[in-house]
N, C-alpha and C positions, 0 to 999 in steps of 0.2 A: 504496499500500500504505498504511494507516495502522500507523505505529510504535506498538509499546508504549512506556506512558509510564514504566513502571517503569524503577529502575535496574540494569546490571549490572556486573558486576566481572570482568574475565577476568584470569587469571594469565599476564602475557605475555612472552614468552622473545626475542622478534622471529624464532622458527625456524618451520619450516614449518605444523607444525600450529596452536598459538597464532594465527599471523597468519591461516591460515584460520579459526580461531575469531573473530576479530576484522573480518575481511570478513563472513563470516554473519551476526552479532550486528549489526553497521554497519547493514545491510538494514533493520534487526528493530524495533531501538530507539533510541530518543531520546537517551539519556544511556548511553555508556559509560567504563566508569574502567577503567585499566590500572594493575597492580601487577608490578612489575619486581626482583626480585632480584639483587642484587651480593653473591655466594658468594666471591669472589675466582677465578671459575673462568677456567679458561687459556684457554678461548674466548670472551674478555672484548668481544671485536667485537658480541656480538649482544646487548649493552647499547647499543652503539650504534645499530644496524639496529633494534632495540626502540622508540627515541627517534624517529628518522626515522619509521617505521612509525606511529604512534600520532599524529605531528603531521599526517601525510599525512592520516590518516582524519580527525583532527579529532575526537580522543575529548574529551571532557569535563575529565577529571583522568587523569595519569599519574606517580603517586608509584615512587619508586626505593628499596628498603629494604636498607642494607646489613646484610647477617650474615656477614660476611668472619670469624667468629669460629666460625662453622661448618668451615672449615679446620683448626681445633685440635682438634676432636672427632671429624671422620670422614676414613675412607681412601676415595681415589677416583683414579685417571688425569687427571679432569678438574680437580681441585685439587692434583695433586701432580708436578710435570712428572719426576721421575723415576722414573713411575710407566707404564708402557707403555698405551697406548690401545689394543693390542691382545692385550693378555694377560687373563687371567681375572682376578676377585677375589680378592686375597691372604686375605680372610676368609672368603671362600666361593666354592670352584672354580666353583660351577655359575652362578655367575653374573659377567658383564663386569666388567673394572676400571672403564669409566666408570661405573658403576651408585655413586650418593651416599646412602649409607646417610642415611635419615631426612628428606633434601632435601624429598620430597614432605609429609612430616608437617608440616613447618614452614613451608613454603609456603602448606599448606592452613589452618594454627591460624593463623600472621600475616594471612593474607588474609581469614579469617574475622573476627579482631578490629576490621581495618580496616571489611569491610562492615557489622558489626553498630553499629560508632561512626557511620557515614555513611548509614544507615538502608537499605541495600542488599540485596536479597534472595535473590540469586542470585548466584554465585560459579562463574567459567567456567574450566575444566582441559582442555587438548586433549591429552587421555591418548588411546591407543590398546591393545587388547591382539590385534589382527592380524598388522599388521606393524609388528615394535616389538623393541626390544633385551632384551625377558626382563627387563626391572627389574619387583620384585613391588609396588613400590608406584605403579603403572599398572593393575593391575586394578581390575575393577569391584567385587569384594568388599572391596578396601581404602578405594576412594572411599565407599561405601554405608557404610561401620564409620565412617569420621572423620566423616560429615556427619551420622551419628547421634550421635555422641558433642561435636560443636560445637553441635547441636540441645541436647542433655541441659545441656551445662557451660555454655553462656550463654542458655539459656532463649529459642531463639530459633527462627523459623524460615527459617533462612537454608537455600536450595539449594543443591545441587552439581551443575553442570551437566557432562556431561562427553559431548557431541555425535557426538565423534569416535571414540567406544569400540569399535564395532563396524564401523569401515570399513577396509578397507583402505589403502595408500596411493596407488594407483591411481587410489581413488572420494573420498580427499581431494583430489587433483589435481583430480578430478572436479566437485566441491565448490566450488574456486577458481574454477574454467573456468565453472561455471553461473553467476557473476556474473562474468565477462569477465574475472578478474585472475589468472588463471594465470601469466602475463605475467610480471606485480609480483611474484609470490610467488618466480618462480623467480628474477628478478634480485635480490631485495631482501631475502630472508631467510636467518639464518645457523643452517644445521642439522649443519655440518661440525664434528666435536669439536675439530678444529686451527683452529677459526674463520675459517675464510675461504666470505668470501660467497658466496651464489649457490650454483654446482655445486661446489664445497668443493674437498677434496681428492682426491675421487673414491677413496679406500682403506679410511676408515674405518668402523664398522658403519654408524655414520647416513646416510654419503655411499653406499654403497653401498644400503641398503633405500630411500633417497630415489630413486636412480636408477633402481632395478626398478621402483618402482612409475610413476615416471614413462613409463619404457618402454613398460610394460605399458596406460596410457592412452594413448599416443600411439598406439600398436598398435592402438587398437579404443576409440574416445571414444565412440562410440556405444551400445556394451555398457557399457561402464562408467557411463555417464550412468546408462541403464537400472537398472543395480543400483542405484547412488545411491539413486533415485528410489525404489524398493521399499525402501528400510530406511532411508532419512532422513527426519526430520520437518522439513521446511523453516521452518513455523512455530513450531518451539518454542525 
């Protein structure tokens, strides 16, 4: 396979979804860049996981950006240990307490600045709206709107890629398995809101969604691979 010679930037947390994006694009692009944000999240082990994974895949450059100030502006159980990860959000009862208001707005804004200054045309975010936690900043409408804002505000043609947007968790497991790396994702990624690597705590919403997707995929891998191939563009 001839790899794309253009650069690509992945917003990289070290979790299942962003790692699956990295795995996929590592097979398609010669130059992979990663950007990881430290917002003083309680599950800080994901930062160590992201460092190990990016080194494993020999990305061109991986930068870590300190945005701990977000803790002073935003309320979430992911940045305040006094808030339960099992409750609804204090400011909007329709959202889980793990929602961090403004996080993806900030992630995409800062990633776009980095991309612009390093002549990178594509920014990848591993969000999806099928099996997810109900965060409004994971919706396709938000991503498209933010992309347009960046293009106007910086007079550029940076494009946001969200390859997992329409995949369920079983299909995301299938994608990592397509590249023969599902076991790697299982062992080395941090999805758990309590920061436990691999299978996690098994109780938080992120762990439940991950495990249910894994069990569905394992129950019928051929079916989910077929579904993946019907929905996913392997060369995008």
